[in-house]
N, C-alpha and C positions, 0 to 999 in steps of 0.2 A: 929463204923461203919457209912459210909456216902453212901448216895443212887444219884442215878440220874434216871430223868422220861423223858421220850418221849412221846408225844401224838400228833395223828394225825389224823384231821377232815377229812372225807371222805362224798362223796355225800349221802351214807347210813349209815354207821358206824363211830363213831368215837374210835381209837384203842388206847390204853395205854400200856405201857412196863415201869416198874419199876426195876431197877438194882443195887443192892448192890456191894460195892468195893471187895467183892470176887467173882463177876459173878454171883450170883443168880437173876434169872428172875421171876416176877411175871408179868401176862398180864392181859389184860381185853377188852370187847370190849362193846361198848354201842351204842344204835340208836341215831344219829345225830340229834339236836334239830333245829327246825327252827321256827322264822328267826335269833334267837341268837344260834350259835352254841357254845358259850361259857357256856351255861347251862350245855349242855353234857359233856363238857370239866372238869368243876368244880365238878359235880356229880360224875362222873367216877373217878376224881383224888381223892375225899373224900373215895369213896369206896374202892379204891384201896389200899389207905394208912391204911386203919382201917384194911382191910383185911390181908394187910402185917404186921401190928404190927409196922408202921414206923411214928412216928412223924412227921409234917412237917419241925420242927427245923433241921432233920437230912437229909433234902432235900438239895443237894449241887448245882445242877443244873437241870434246866427245860428246853427243846427244844422242840418246839412247830411247827409244820406241819399243813398248812390249806390251802382250796381251796376258802376262802372267797373272794380274791380278783378278782380271775377268774369269781367266781360266780356273782358278781357284774357285771363285764363287760359283762358276756355272756347274764345277764338278764335284763341288762340295768335299774339297778335300782337308780343309782345316780341321783341328782338332782342340780343345780346351779351351773353348772361346765361352765366355760369359759376358751376362748384361744385370747391370745394378740399377733398379728404377724405383720410382716413388710406389710407394703401398696404394694397391688399388690399379696399377697399372702393368701389371706382370703380362697380360695378354694382348697389349696393343700391337704385336708384330703377328699374333694369331687371327685376331679380328679382323686388320686392316682396314680397308674402306667396303662401304656397303654395296658400291656400284659393282654390277656385273660386266665384265669385258665383253661378254658375247649375251646379248639379254636374253636370246631366245633357246641359247644351247642349254639344257638341264643337267649337261654330263661335266661342264667346265670344272676345273679343279684351281683355286686359288695357289699363287706361289707358296711353297713351303718355307715357313722360317728358317733363316740359315742356322739356329741354334734350337735345340730342344728346349722344352719348357722348364726340366729339372734344373738346366744350367742359368736359368734365371731367377733372381731375388729382389726383395723388396726391401725399402726402407722407411721408416717414419720421418715424413717431412713434408711441408707443402710451400710452396710459392706460389702466389697468384700471379693473374695476368698482366698487372701493372707493377710486378717484382717485390711487391710487398710479402714478409714472410708472414704467413698465418700459423705454421706449427715449425717450430725450430727441429733441426737435425738431431735426431735421438741417435748419439753417437756409440752407445751400449750396443744398442739393436743394430746399427751399420756394422759393428765389429763382429757381431755374431753373424750376421749375413756373408760378411766376407770371409770369415774361417769357413763357413759350410760351404762356400764356393771353392775356396782353395782345396777342401777336402775332395770336393768332386773331381778334381783334377783341373781347374782353371788356369790357364797361364796367360791369356789376354784378357781383359776386362773392359767393356764397355759401359760408362757411366751417363745414364740419361734420365734426368729429372724433370718433372714436370715445369714449365717456364723458365727452365735453366739459361732460356735465351735472353731473359730480361734480367736476371738474377742469377748468376753462377756461384755464388758463396758458397751454396752446400756442395755442389759438384767439386769445386775446389778442396773442402773440407776432407770430401770421401776419398779423393787422390791422397790427401796426406794421411789418412787413415790406412788405405792402403798400404802405402810405404812403410808405415809400421806395424801393420798387422803381417802382413804377406809380401814383402819386398820382392819377390820374386815374380811378381804379377806385372806385366806390362800393361799401362792404363790408356786408354783414351776417352776424352771429355765431350760430349755432346756442344757445347758452349764453344769449344775450339774448333771441330770438325763441321759442324753445322747450326750455328746459331740463328736459326729461323723458325717460324711457328709451324704448325701442322705436326702433331705427336707421331704421327705413324711413320711419315717420311723421316722425319729427323731422326727417329729411333732406328729407321731401317737405315740410314746414312751412316749413323753412329757405328753400328753393329757391322756393317760392310767394312767400315774401316778397321775395326779391331779385328775382323776375320782375315783380312790379307796384311795385318801389320807385321807379325813374325816372319812370313814368309817372304815379304818383300824386303824387310830389313836385310835378312840373311843372304838376299839373292844379291842387292846393291852392293853391301858392304864385301861380300866375296868378289863380286865382279871387279869394284874399284881397287880391291888389294891385289887381285890377279893384274890389271892394267899398269898399278904403280910398279910392280915387280919387274914390268917391261919396258919401264923408263918415263911411262906418261905422267907427268907434272901437273896437269890442270885438273879443272873439276869434272865430274861426271854430271851432266845435265840430263833430265829425263823429261819426255813430251808430257803434258798434261792433256786431260781430257777436252780444255778449255781451248787447246791451239797454241798455248803460252809453253815454254819450258822453265824449270826451275831446278834447283841442285839437288842431287841425290839424297842428300841430308835431309832436305825439307819435305821430300816424298817418303821418306822413314817414318816421318810424323804422320802426312796426311796422304797415305798410299790411296785412299778412295779416289782421290783427285786425278790418279793416273789409270784409273781402270779402261777408258777408252783412248789408251796412249797413242797407239800406232795408226789407226784411223784416222783420227784428228790432222796427222801432217800431211797425209795424202790430199784431204779437203782443202788446205792451206794452199800447196803446191799448185793445185788445180786452179784455185784464184791467183796465183802468180801467172801461171800461161794463159788465163785468159785476160789478164792487164796486158801481158806482152802482144797479144794477138788481137787488142781492142775488142773483146766481148767480154763484159764485166757481169752479165747474168749468163749464169751456166749452171749444168748439172755435173757433179763430180761422181765419176764412176769408178769404183776402185774393187777390181774383182781379182782375187788372188787365189790360192790353191782350197782355201778352206770356206772362207765368206767372201759375198760381194757387200760394199758399203756406198751407200748413194747420199748426197748432199745437195742442198741446194744453195749457190753461190748468187747473191744478188748487189749489185753497184760493188763487185769486187770483195765482198765480205762474206764467209761463210755464216749461215745463219746458227745462232747458239740457242740454249735451252738450259732452264734451271729445274725442271722437272725430269730428268733423266732416269729411264729404266733399263735394266740389264735384263737379256734373258726374256725378251717379249714372245707371247705366243702369237704366231701370224702377224706381228707387227700391231696388235690390238692393245690401244692405250690402256693402262689400268692391269696387264697381265703380268708384267714383270715386276722385278724387284727394285723399288723407287729409290732415287738418291738425289737428295738437294744440294747439288753440284754444278758449277758451271761447264757447260760441255757443248761441242760442236753439235749442231742438231743431225744426226745421223739415223739413216734407217738400214739395217744391217739383217742380212738375211742368209742362212744356210746354203749358198749356190757358189760354188767355187770349183776349180779344176779337179780338185778331190771329193767332189759330191757324189755319193753313190746312189747310182740307179737301179729301181728294181721294178718289177713287173707285180703291178697292183691292181687288183679288180678287174684284170683284164686290158691295163693300159700302162703306159710308162711311168712311174714318179721318181723326182730327182730330189734327193738330199731331203730334211738337213743335215743328215749324217754325214761324217766325212771321213775318207780315208786317212787323212791328214799325211804328213810325212812317213808314219809308221803304221802300218806297212807301206799306205801309199796306193798310187792307181796301180792296177795290174801290170800296165806296162813299164812301170819302175824297176820289177823284178825283186822285190823287197818282201814278197810273202803275200801281198793282195790277191784277192780273189775273187773280188767284186768289180764289176765294171762301174767307171766313173768319168766325167765330163772329160778329163783328159784322154782316157782311151778311147771315146767317141770321138774327139777332135784328131787324134792320132790315126784313126779308121779312116775317118773322112778326108784324109790329106793335108788337113791345116798345118800339122806339125811336122818338123824335121828329125826324125827317129834320131840322127846322128850329129844333130846340132840342138838339142835341149840344153838349156841354160850354159848356151855357149859353147856345148861339144863337151862340157864335163859329166854329163849323162847320156847313157845310151837307151833309147826306149825299143821294147819289144812289141812290135806291129802284131805279129803272131798270136802271143799270147793275149794283147787287147782283142783281136779279132776274135779269137776262142771263147772270152770270157763273155762278149756281146751275143756270141752266138748262143751259147748254152743257157745265159740268164736271162736272155730278153726275146731276141729273134726265134727262136724256136717255140717258146710257150706262148709267143703273142702270132705266130704264124707269118714272120716278117723276114725279109732278106736281109743280112748283117748290116747294109749301109742303109736300107731305111731305119733299122734300129737306132743305129748311131746318130743318123739326122733327127729321130725323134727325141733322144736325148738332148741334143744340140737345142732343139727347138723349147723343148719342156723348159729346160733353166733359162732359157731366153724369156720366155713366158713368166716364169716365178720372177726374174729380175725385172720385167716390164711392169708388174704389180707395184713393186715396190717404189718404181722411177715414178709412178702416178703419185704416191703417196707423198713423196717430197716435191711434186710439181703442183699437180691437180688440188691435192686437199691443201697446199699452202697457197693457192687462188693464183697459181701461173699456169698458162698454156705451155706444155713443153714446145709446142712448133715455134713458140717466140725465144726460146733459148738455144744455147751450145751446148754440145754435150761433149766432156772431156774423159777420156776412156783411157785407163792406165790399170797398173797391177799385172801380175804375169799372165793372167788370163783375160784382160780387160780388153785390149786391140783385137783379140781374136772374135769377141762377141759384140763389142762397140757399134760396128757400123749396122748389124744386123737389128740390133736393141733400138738404135736411134731411129731405125726406119720404121719400125713397128710404132713407134709414138710420133711419126710424123715430125721429127726433128732433120733441118735440112743439112745443118754443119756439125762436123766432129773433128775435134783436136786430139790427134794420138800425139803425146809428147815425145821426145827422144829420151832413150832410156826409159822407156813406160813401165818396164817391170821393177824398177828400182824407186818410181816415183816419190812414194812414199818416206824412203831414206832421203831424197834431196830434200823433200819438204821439212826434216827435221833441223836441216840446215838454214831454212827460211823462216824457222819461228822466233819469236820474241821472247825474251824471258819476263815474264808475267806472274803476278800473284792476284788472287782475286778473295776478296772479302764480301761477307752480307751479313746484315742484321735485320731483324725484325722490329719494326717500330710503328705500330699501326696509329693514323692519324690524318685526319682530314685535312685537305689541301687549306680550305677556308679558314680554318681554326689553327693552324701549325703555328709554331714559334719556331723561327727562322734558326734563331741564335740554338736552339737544343738540338738540331739536326746538324748544325755546323760542327757543334762540339763532337758529335757522334763521329762525323766524317774525318775530323781530327783524329780521333784516336783510330778509328779504321786505317786511315791513310798510315800512321805510324807503325802499325802491323805489317800492313803490306810492303811498305818501303822498307822496313827491316830485313823481311824475308829475300827482296830482290837485292840488297845493297850486299847480302852474305853471297850473292852470285859474284860478286866483284865485276860487275858492270861498269864498265866506262863512260858510256853512253849517257845522255841525259837521261833521268827519269821523269815520267809523266804520270798523271795520275787521270783515270777517267772514271766518271761517276754516272751511274743511273738508279733507276729505282721502279719497283714493280707495283703498278698503279690499277685502279679497278673503282667502276661507279660503287658508292656505297650499296651494301645490300648483294654484291655479285660475289660469285665464289672462286673465280679465277683472273689472273691478272695479266697484263700487257706491261714489256720493259720499256721505259723510256729514257731519254737522256735526262741529266740532271746538270745544268751548267757549272761551271768551275768556280772558284773563288767562294768568299763569304755569300750565305744565302740570305736573300731579302725578299720583299714582298714582289717585286720584279721578275726575280729569277722563279718564286714558285708560280707566278702566272705563265710564265714560258713554257713549266713542266706541264701545267694544266692546258695549254695549247696545244702542245706536242701530241700529249695523251689523246685528245679529240681527233687529230691526225691521224695517228696511227690505229686508231681504234675504227675510224673511218674506212681506212684502206683496208684492215682485215674484215670487217663486218658489212662493209658498205653503208654504214649512217654512223652519226654519232650524236649525244645528246648535250650540247653544251651548256643546258640548265640544271642538267643533274650534278649534285656533288660528288667529288672524286677524293677517294682516299689512298694513299700511299701503305703499302703492306710491308714491304722490303726494301731497305736502303742497299745499294751496292756499290762496290769500288774495285777498281782494277789498277795495279801499280805498273807499269811497262818500263822496261829498261832498254828500249829501242829495238827496231827493227833490223837484224842482219840482212846484208845482200848478198844474195846467191848469185855469182857471175857465172851465166849460164854461156858455155862456149857457142860461137857461130859456127854455121855450118861453111863448108868450103864452098866458094862461088864457082871453082872449076875442077874437073878430075880428068885424069889420063886414064882410068881403067871403067871398063863398063859394069854398071850395077846390076846389070843383068845375069844372073847365075845360074840359069836352065829354066827346067820345066819340070812340073810335077802334077801328077792326076790328082784333083782335087773336086769334091762334091759340091755342086750348085744346081738345084733341082731346076733351077729356071732355065737352065740349059740341058736337061735331061740326064743330068747324072753326073758322071765323073768327065771332066774336060781336062785337056792339057792346060795347066794354070802357070803363068810365066812366074817366076820366082825374083825377088832382088835382094841384094846386100845393103842394108840402111846405111852402113855406114861409107858406102861410095856413093850415094845418093847427095847431090850436090843442091843449093839454093836454086830454087825455080823450075825444078826438075818436076815433071809430071808423070803420072802413071794413071793408066786408066783399068777400072775392074773388070772379070776377075783378075785378082791378082794376089800375091802374097808376099809380103815384105818382112824378111827374117833379122833378127839382131838378137844379141847374147842373151839379153834378160826376158824375151817375149817375142811373139809372132804377130803381125797385123793380118788379117784377111779383108780384103776388099771384095765387097761383093761385086756381081755385075752392075754396070752403069755408074758405080760410084767414082769420081773422078779426084785424085789426091795431089796437091803440090806441095814441095817441100819450101817452108819457110826459112827466114834469116837464122832461127836457131836450131835445125834441123827437125822442128817438128812436123807433122803430117798434118794438112789441112784438109779434111774430106768433104765434099759436096756430094748429098747423095740424091737419088732421082726420086724425091718425094711429092707425091701426088698434089695439084693443089697450090705448089708456092712458087713465087714470081722468081723470074730469071734473075740471077745476081751472080757478080765474079766468083770464080772457084776459090780465090785468095784474095785474102787483103794483107801484102807485104808488109813486114815490117820497116817502118820508116827509120 
């Protein structure tokens, strides 16, 4: 018997899933530890392996998702980071883009650069946009700049020269000079991290890679060493923002690719559940303890982007730190179980600040004193104080009640339950706005989609959120609290490469692009082969295209094999189709140019064998009643409680009801009708006005 394990570090909880080759799942949750999240990872893995009776030597694969990189950037923790750039371009990060992300707000502040100006040095050199060298690299000037940065305490250096994506010769020579003059400095090169145009975005990507490189390397090396000491002999894989996994060794070189590591796995698994239930167009909703993540899945595939921004302000494009990386197109907001609620200007405001795992919500009894969403859900009767996280944590209802009373109810003249319901409603409203971003702003009517809710807090809020959006069907996966960790085991080994080469389709030489694709494929396949993949490797190609004169692009597929005139004509036709689908029209007579050519090497998609629900049971799944707050029923009502592990395939539940499991709790509002499918998922039909009658459940065939 062989086993695979996935473990995902979140802001509040770290989730674990152990799966046998026969499909049996063992799950666990543990509070995330700060400042070193690997402590919770190792302790949780030890406990999980021991509880399952599995020795470390039987573990064949470990896949890790972590928010370490994004936390380092958001919290500005790194030190000793420098940048070396072309003379005259020292202020690229400070200037950024001219566009204001809020046109009429005169008080907005652009994101501050990750590194101060004194840690940025210039060198004399100049490469032109066509790759030709106008000014050779002045090596003596470069040595002086490197020594000056070393004297200022630089330990990790990003090198980003003008147009290095077309000709990286000067960047490579600078790396050799750093090794000669200051060998203790780690180097990251822009043409390796982001060989694409747009100077601000490429520089930002290079700096982020340098900013997190040392911390990620130390973290991953320490984690791998500790796992080897326990007997693990396989490779450690890390989830990338793109939804593919790569070895930890590769991520030590390209840590910017794992900035959104954990959330990507949740979106992938939501797509799997959609395929199982026959709903390939859906919204993935992952609400944990710190944030809520949403993603549009169309035709069974999560949307992706190459213009990723970290730490946006109110989800406004252009307000975050940009990175030219392939990433699943997520909207992430500060709305989770730990989101802090405060009275502001006479109303309730929730988030984006979070109590995290330390000190945590007031009810955790770990020193928290400000009420959170979890405290409100506990006061409303939605959570079982004796069975939180499977009974591993006991929640203090009295402390949560007092905190809400003192901080919100009394200042606002409300009853405690009204204040708690206000917290619950406000956080739902915040998430509703984010859901509209990934649906309506992507050209999709949410009422035509299915809602997949997971994460520790997702099933508590999922049905109410779907109702507000007019979505008639909700899928609540089994083991919803650890869905992202399960998704780690469903991810394919993958590595993405992109290169900028601007050319019009009607004048393009196919042989030139074919040769470039061959070189890109060699680079990507080399990384994937290091993962010891036994499945057949595949290569997927695409390109970012636009009408000549436009400033933004759409991604279109590029046929495999050698490119010729027919293949380029197919690219043009597909671009017009995609453009029309996005904007409602196209211009077939206008010339089209390709800006960036992209390629993904894929090492096969593993199959997650989900266990099926029992078809018959001898024990009653109903486990009693508990007062829970439903305003449409007048307040607190005695609500039936169900043990999710005793629900059999085909079983039906009508709300109001509460379904409890180890990792999360499902709240079914009045009128909701849920049925258990063949894989123990709850398929919920909501009473949404204006929707046609349809079966509550389409059972898995």
